[in-house]
N, C-alpha and C positions, 0 to 999 in steps of 0.2 A: 754117171753124170748127174743124175737126180740126187744121189746121196751127197755129192759135193756141193750141190746147189742149195741144200737145206739151210746151211748157216746164213747164206746170203738172203734167202727168203725170210728166215727168222728175223734177221736184222732189219730187213725192209719193212716187215710188219710192225716191228717195234717203233721204227722211225715214223711210220704212218700213224700209229696210235698216239705218239707224242705230239705230232703235228695236229691231229684232231683234238687231242686233249687241250693243247695250248689254245687252239681256236675257240673251243668250248668255254674255257676259263675266261678268255678275253671277252667273249660274247656275253657271258654271265655278268662280268664286271660292268659292262656297258648297260645291261638291262637293270641289274639289281643294286649295284654299288653306286648310288647317286652321290654326287658331291654334297658335303655337309650343307652348303649354302642353299641347296634345293630342298632341304628338309623343313625349312621354315616356310609356311604357306602364307598366312596372313593373320592379322590380329583378330579378324572375325572367326578364323578357323581354330585358333588356340582357345583353350577353355580353362587355363590355369589361373589367370587373373582377369579382372574386368577389361573389356575391350578398350575403353577410354584410357586406362593406365598403360596398356600395351602400346597404343598409338602415341602416348606421351613419351614412352621410352624410345620409340622409333624416331620421333621428332628430335629428341635429344641426341641420339646416335648420328643422325644425318646432319644436324646443325653443328656438331662438334667434330665432324670428320672422323667418324668411328672406324672407317677402314684403315686409318693411320694410327689408331691408338696402339700403345705398346702392348696391351693385353685386351683383346676384344673377344675372348673365348666365349662361345655360345651365342653371341649376338648374331641374329639373322641366320642361325644354324639349327635351331631347334624350337619346337612349339612349346617350350617350357621356360618362359621369361625369368622365373625365379631361379633358374640355374645359370643365367647369364652373369658374366663376371661383374662383380660390384653391385649386383641387385640382391636385396634381401626382402623376403616376404614374411608377413606375420602368419599366425595360425589360421586366419580367415582368407589366406591367399590374396592378400592385398600388399602392394609394394609399400614398405615402411622404411626402407633404407636404400640410399644410392651413394656409393663410395667409389669415386674414380680418382683418388689422390695420386698425383705423380704418374699419370697415364698418358701424357702427351696429347691432351685435348686441345684442339684449336677451334677457331670459329667462335660462335656466339651462343648464348643461352636462349632457348626458345621459350616463348610465353606458355607453350603447351605443358611445360613442367608443372604448372599449377594444377593440372589434372591428376597429379599424383596426390590426391587429397588426404591420404593416410600417411604421408611421409613424415617421419620423425627425425631422420638423420639425412642431411645433404652435405656430403664431403667431396669437394671438387678442388681442393687446394693444390698448389704447386703444378699448375698446368700453364697453358698459353691462351686461355679464354679471353676474348676481347669483347668490345661492345659494352652495352649498359646492363645493369641488373633489371630484369623485367619487373615492373611494378605488380604484375599478376602474381608473383611469388608471395605477395602479402596475403593470398588466399589459402596458403598452406598452414592452416590454423593448428594442426597437430605437431608442427615442427618444433623440436627442442634444440637441435644443433644445426646451425646455418654457417657453414665454413667455406669461404671462397678465397682464402689467402693466396698471395704470391701468384697472381694472374696478371692480366693486362686490362682489367676492367676500367672503363671510363664513365663519364657522366656523374650524376649525383646519386646519393643514397636515396632510394625511393621512400617517401614518408609512409607508404603502405606497409612497410615492414613493421610499423608500429602496431599492426593488427595481430602480430604473432604472439598472442598472450602467453603461450606455453614455452616460449623461447627461453633457453637457459644460457646459450652461448652464441654470440654473434661475432664472427671472426672474419674481418675484411682487410686485414693488414697487408701491405705490400702490393697495392694496385695503383691505379692512376685516377682514383675517384676525386672529384672536385666539388665545389659548392660548399654549402654549410651542413652541419650536423642537424638532421631533422629533429625538431622538438618532440615529434611523435614517438621517438625511441624511449621517451620517458614513460610510455605506457607499458613497457616490457618489464613488469614488476617481478617476474620470476628470473630475470637475467642475473647471472653470477659472473659472466665474463663478457666484456665488451672491448674489442680490439679493432681500432680504426687507424693505427699508426702507419707511417710510410705511405701516405697518399698525398693529395694536393688540396686537402680541405682548408677552407678559410672561414673567417667569421668567429664569433664567440661560442663558448660552450653553453648549450641551452640549460637554463636553470631547471628545466623539467627532468634532467638526468638525476636531480636530487630525489626523485621519486623511486629510484632503483634501490630499494632498501636491502635487497639481497646481494647487491653487487660486491664482489670481492676483488676483481681485477679490472682495471680501467687503463687502456693503452691508447694514447692519443699522439 
């Protein structure tokens, strides 16, 4: 009888071990395998970029409904903002590029973007961003490429953009911008590309645009 029972005992032990193993694996997953979202702690905890720049990225993410972006890989998932989709950092670990072209951004642009003080490239074209262009973006004095085409931006073009002395390309085509062209844009003496077409701009062309000696392309 005992000999005949051995196979049953053997299989019973195997099943018991499988059940224990399954429970242990599930328990380990609960303890150690945190969801990716839990791995981002706070801007104060991360050490890759300045805290103010991290806070600016979070403000941008929240203001443009980052949860609904087509690709938000890495955002709020890791304490390494330079690895987040569309974020580029220079050798000094400062954010110098933000590219979210055609990524289903909605909502508005936060003034906190102006805290990305080392930004060289801002590419946010072909989205559904609404509201006005924050005048605070005129503080991004390292900016060379300012591209917000094919969105739903309204309001006037901030004259503060005339402070962007290094700007080479200003691309605002295909929005709902209104009002006149700011004469301050004539201060952008490094500008080679100015595209303001397909908006609702009115008034005359400022004579100050004649100061743009490097301009090669002008679209109105």
